[in-house]
Residue, then its C-alpha position, 0 to 999 in steps of 0.5 A: m768811306a770817308a777820306g782820312v778814315s780807315w777801318a779795323g777790326r770785323c764786328g758788323k751785321g755780319a757778326r750780330a746775324r750769326s750771333s742771333a741764329g747761333n744762340p736761340s734764348h727761347p726754351g721751346q727753339l732751344a727745346h726743339l734743336v736739342r730733340a732734332a739735331d745731330p749729338v755731335d752738332v749739339l756738343r758743338w753747339r754747346r760749345s760755341r754757346y760757352l766761347w761765345g760767353k767765355i770771349g765775350v764779344r760785343c759790337v762797339s763801334g766808333t772813331l779813333y781820332t789819333y795822328p799816324e803812326n801813334w804807337r798809343a793809338f796802336k794798342a787799341q787798334i790792334a786790341a780791336q783787331y782780336s776783339g772784332a769791334r768796329l773802328k773807324v781811325a781818322s788820322a788825316p785831313p779832312a776827318f781828322t788834322f793834328g793841331q787844328t781838330n784837336r782844338s776845335p770847341a766841338f772836339l774840347g767838348n768831349f775831350p777837355l784836354g784835346k789830346v789824342p788818341a781819342f774815342e768816340a762811339d758811335d752812341g757818343f760815348c766818349l773815352f781819353e788815354s790809350n789804355a783805357i781806350a785799348y781795354y774798352l776795346s777789348n774783349d775779356v779774353l785780352r783782358g784776361s780770363s780770372p781775376q788773377a789774369s785781369a790784375q796780372v794784365l794790369q800789372w804789366v800795363s803798369f809796368a810799360d808806363a813807368e818801367i819802359i815808357p820814360p827811359a824809352s823816351t828820353w833814349v829814344f826822343p832825341t834821335l827823332g829830332i823831337m828832344q835835345y840830346n842830353k849824354q847824362a840822362t840817355e846814359q841813364a835811360k839805357e840803363e833803365v831799358k836795360r834792366a826792364l828788358a831783363v825782368l821781361n826776359q826773365h818772366l817770358n824763359t818759360r812762357t809763350f805770353l806774359v799773361g796766360e797761354r794767349v795774347t792779352l792786353a798785357d802783350i799788346s801794351v808792352v809791344c807798343s811800348l817797346l815798339w819806338l826802342f826796336k825800330q830806332v836803338l835796340e840793335p843786335a850787339f843791345r838786344q842779344p843778352f835777351p834772347n826770350m824777350n827778342r823770340w816774344f816781341i817777334t812772335c807778337i809782332n808776326q801774329p795777324q792781328f798785329k800786323a794789320v797794325l803796324g805792317d813789317v815791322k823792320l828790327c833796327d840794325k845801327m843804333a840811331q845817334f841823336d842829329a842836330k840838323k834835324f833838331a833844330e828843323m823840327q823846332p818852330k820858327r820864333d819870328g815871322a818873316p816882315k811883309k813890308e819894308k815899312a814894317s820890317k824897319e819899325g819891327g827892328k827898333q821895336q825889336e832893338k828896344k825889346e833887346k835892350k830891357e832884355k839885357k837890363e832884366e838878365k843884368k838885374t836877375e843875374a846880380a840878384l842870383a850872385s847875393e844869393p848864397k850858394t848852397k853848400d856841397p854836403f860832403a865838401h867838408l870830407p878830406k879826399s879819397t881813393f875810391v873813386l866811385d864813377e869808376f866803380k860806377r862803369k865797371y857795374s854798368n858795364e863788366d859782369t858783376l861777380t867777376v869784375a865788378l865786385p873785385h873792383f870794389w873791395e880792392h878800391f873800396d876806401r873804409e874811411g872815406f865810405s860806409i855801407w849800410y843797409g836799409e829795410y822798408r819799415f811797413p811791408e804789409e802796407l805793399t801789396q802790388t808789386f808794380m806798385s812796390c816797384n813805383l815806390i823805389t822807383g820815386m825815391f830814387q828819382r827824389l834823390d838824383k842830387l845824391r847820385k854823385h856820392a853814392f851808390a845803392s841796389v834795391i830789391l823787391f822781393g816776393t809777390n803781390n800782397d806779401s812782399s818787402i823791400s830792402g837794399i844794400w847802400v854806399f854812402r861817402g862819408q861814415d854818416l847816413a847821408f840823408t840827414l845832410s840835405e832837407d832834400w833827401q829826408v823826403d822817404y828816408e824815415s819809412y825804412s830802417w836803417r843799420k851800417l854795417d862793418v865793412d870787414s864781416d863776412e856779413c858785410k860781404t855776403m849782403v854785398k855781393e848778393y844785393f850787387a849780384w842780384e842772386g843767392d840765399f838772401k836768408h834775412v829776408g826769407k822770400a823769393f828775389n822778385q826785381g831789383k833796381i840801382f840807384k848810380 
């Protein structure tokens, strides 16, 4: 075997031989076997043929290019363990050198982006993007045994990409020295991870696996997206509120097919923190050391000239920026309020909603300085898959990022695939609908109908309670709670 290449999967000559011998296709041969064989053997043969068709084993073989410990590549490797695909993993020299091999003309000819993982089948068929590769290397059981199950598998694969990976990267990468630490972004990421884990925990309350009764590509994808969270930051106290999710994760990583790829996964004991020294070490050095003293002197003079030129450019830029009119705070005209919105947000994030956060909200709410609004998505007939509807909410929140300081919202998706609705309760600074105060905030709001609530009414009290707590009758909706998102 070539250096830098490892093998995964079980599909080889032996498997093909068993396929040929165990599945006679000639009518005469089949009739002869049925007449001559013991009835029990005939039943066993029929059952094995049925299962063969159901599982959909294909003798796929090829090479997966990746760098070591790439969780995206793990998806394809685990899928191959289940399906029997014969997979060579090229992750070390001379077979593959990250930063060199993937930039070569030959590699870029097959994979234009130069990214890994990348898969090349022995017959020359090429694929990039980890989900596509994992799907190709899967069998029918992993992909979903029915159209409904296949859609659910796709739902959870998309859930991992949209709801887990972005906040996980923001939180975990600084602890690995890959990315600079930002406190506000990290705290926001922690809350988003909590929401995702809560969704998984609720779904797994009565299920062993995400889709059906067996491991599917849904479990493989979501486990791999959670892997670095569990290894780096999900300490026992953080993961304790999600017992169903923990049980499922541990069950999956202890399956032989997972273990063959992941090894023994050690769960985090203490939440890893940002290491400034590690971050500095991992940053590429900008200036190389000069080889000769003369070159050093000449380089020093050139660098000095360059720095002077840059300073002049900086001064020009600063002067230009200073001459531009500063963006006015849309809420600057409002008098100071006694209601500290950030204090309520901390209560909501860290304390029990019904016993602590809600009483605090109503005790300190400033009726003159703030208003409460009900917003409902106007085009429910356009909502299809629930994960796509959730992405609609997430996109709106992202575009309203600069409004967070002056608003709080709980937006909920109700119903199921092809029968859902979106609505939410919004708290704004001032008495007007905040979106009208800035053009940057007007991309999505016209897709909703808005109604200002009477803060002293029973209707308002009930709706605030139900939307903030994510529980209740929701009589005005007529559909069951599916999942929610918080804007804060």
